[in-house]
N, C-alpha and C positions, 0 to 999 in steps of 0.2 A: 864632499868628495865621495862619501859612502853612497849618497843618493844617485850620483852619476854611475857608479859601479853597479849598483842594483838595477838601475834602468838599462844599462848596457847588457848585463846578464839576462834580464827578463826579455829584452829584445832578441838577443841571441837564441834564447830558448824558444821563442815564438817562431823565429825563422827556421830553426831546426825542426820544429813540429810541422810547420808547413811543408818543408821539403820531404819529411817522412810520408806525408799523405800523397805526394805526387810520384814517389818512387815505386817501381815495380817490385812485387814480392817474388823472389826467385823460388821460394818454396811452392807457392801457388802454381807457378808454371810447371814445376816438376810433378806436382800432384796431377795436373791436367794431362801431362804426357803419360803418366802411369795409368790414369784412368782410360786414356785412348788406347794404350797398349793392351790393357786388360780386356777392353771391349772387343778389339780385334782378335785377340787370342781366343776369347770365348766363341766368337763367330766362326773362326777357323776350326775350333774343336767340334762345334756343332755340325759343321759341314763334313768333317771327317767321320763323325759318328753316323751321319745319314748315309754316307758312302759305304761304310763298313756294314751297316744294317742291310743295304740294298745288296751288297755282295753276298752277305750270309744267306739272304733269301734266295738269291739265284743259285747258290751252292746247295741249298737244302731242298730244292725242287727235285722230286723223284727219290729223295732219301726217306727211308722209313723214320718217323719220329721215335725218339727214345721212349722207353717205358719209364714209369715212375721210379722203379728200382735203379734203372740206369742213370736217370737224372740225379737221383740221390747219391749214388756212387760217385758221380762226377763232382758234385758239390762237396762231398766229404772227402774226395781224393782217396777213395778206398776201392778195393776190388769188388766187382758185382756179387761174388760168392759170399763175401763177408756181409754185405748189406742184406742179402737174401737170408743168411743165417740169423741175423739180428731181427729181421721181420718175423721170421718163423718162431724165434724165441718169444717175442713179444705177443704173438698171436695165441700162444698157449695159455 
């Protein structure tokens, strides 16, 4: 009797193992969807950056470029006078 139970359980395990190989993995499908979404988002972001750069170039035509002090003031978010004072102090 135990032999029949063991054979039945082993057969059931083999059948379940075979079924598991043929089932679709829902996690894999979600991963593929996320990957596609990521790729499309990156492509859209690249396109937006290209358009912004083109618009910036169009707007900057005919405008005098900023001096080094003005660029530094913008990066540091400080008034140009303070940047000039700091540069003057460091030159001494």
